[in-house]
C-alpha positions, 0 to 999 in steps of 0.5 A: 500500500502506498504511504500516506501523504502529508495532510498539508497540501498546497492549493496547486496540488488540488487544482490539477487533480480536481480538474482531471476529476471533473473531466472524468465525471463529465465524460462519464455522464455525457457519454455512455450514461445515456444508456441508463435512460435507454434501459429505463425506457425499455423497462417502463420505469417512471421518472421517479424510478429513473431518478432513483436509479441515478441517485443510487448509482451516483451516490454509491459510486461517489462514496466508494470512490472517496473511501477507496482513494482516501484509504489507499492514497491512490486514485481509485476511481469507481463507476457504473458498469457501462457494458452492464447497462448496455446489456440491460437495454435488451435484458430489461425488455424480457425481465420484470424489474423486481426480478432484475433487482434481485439479479443485481443483488446476486451479481453483487454478492458474487463480487464480494465473494471474489474479493473475500476469497482472493479468487479474482485472477483465477476466476478470470482465467476460467473464461478464454479472453477471446470469448469474453471480448466477443461477448462484450462486442456482441452486446455493444454492436447494436449500439454502434449500428444505432449510431447511424440508423438514426439517419433515417429519421433525422439525417442532419443531426446524425451527420452533424454528430458524426462529422463533429466526432471525426474532427474532435477525434482527430484533434482532441480525442479525450474530449470528443464525446463531451464535444459532440454532446455540446454541439448536439445540444446547441443544434437541438436548441437552435432548431427548437427540437429540445426546450430546456426552459422548464428544467429546474433543480430538484432533489432526487428521492430514492424509491425502494423496489422489493427484490424478487428472485427467479432462475430466469433472472439468475441465468438471463441477468445476474450471470451475464451482468457478473461476467460482463462487469468482471471482464469488461470493467474490473480487468481493464480498470485494474490494468489502468491502475497497474500501468500508472504504477499503483499497486492496491490489490483488487480484493478490497476494491471488489469487496467495497464496490460489491457491498455498495452495489448490494446495498444500493441495488433495491433503489435501482443501481445495477452494478458499480466497479473500478473505472477503466477508460475514464479512470486513466484521466485521473491516474496519469501525469496529466492529473498530477506529476506527483503520483502520491497526490493523484488520490485527490482526483479520486476523492474529487470524483466522488464529490462530483458524483454525489452532487449529481446524484442528489439532483438525479430528478433534474438529470432524468428530466433533462434526458427525457426531453432529448430526442431518441435519435440524439441519444442513440447516436451519441451512445453509439459514437461513445461506444465505438472505441470499446466495440473496436477494442473488444473485437480486436481482443476477441480476434487477436489469438488465432487459435481462439478466433473462431470460438470468439467469433461464434460468441460475438455473432450469437450474442449480437443476434440477441435471440431469447430462448426459454425467457433468457436473453441473448448474452447468456446464449452467446456465452453458452455457444462460445464455451461449447464451441471452445470445448468441442473444438479444443477438446478441453475446458478449464478444470474447476478442480484445478481452479480451486487448488491454485 
């Protein structure tokens, strides 16, 4: 564990990490958080329940991030599971919301167990990396397609967002998503397609939903959510920390985020975890040249998240005003990098390329069988193909003995 720094910090020590934290939070909310509103619409949630989802995920992420960053004096940025909520856009269409809440809780318990037993690295090795990447790419593919499908409805809006994205990626890739969000909002307001005059600051109130448990939700929601969050968030998130020289074990992070997810699940929070892409904004030299002071960015992120969570009703009302085409295009463009990275990782190993592709295609087809969504069947198809083609499967006995 990194040594505690002196509590005496100069003003300039606070400015740079705080700005990095603000950018990280804006990118998170301005980018893929739109998926939460898509999932809420699919589930038929009321504005109050949507606001409760925002409240619970934001408050939970904020508290865990502040505690972990302060406790270990490292910029341990926590965030919601982006691939997880992308998966929920389809899963909630066939799963009653109380059962989904129960599935969130089961998934959270799984992360707590991983943290308590220290089996994180060993568990990940059970799933071939190509299959895990193919699963994530298949789930996200529909959002990438939606980024351009909206051109049938509002071609001018889609062209403006796409052209802006390309230009911003060329000159300032870090702020591309925030940039197209701002440009899109300016276009919508100038053309009268979005009116924010009625928006007022309103404090959110949590709405408790009694969880229900079913085999359908266990297989169709809890298991895919657990695997997707583990492979799509925790693995790259820990890699980001390691690449910037931070050594905190994954175990306390899994326990803290798992407990937080378990407690906030009845209020709508699907899962939160260590951040990956947005965390890199706060873990590198741009946040502070002195690595021992970058933990300030983690604390600042937590404060910003809590602030947004308190006014979750306002954020919910804001996004409900936005046209569906704008939300779909923005979300799709925000996920292009993740889709590309997942596909690249899925196909990088020649020996496992075919099984990864099977997982990708089966998941992207999103076929629902026996009431269970496509993500589960995509994983089953990939693992079955891996077993039959390679003639072996990871040994659970050897996994326990490692």
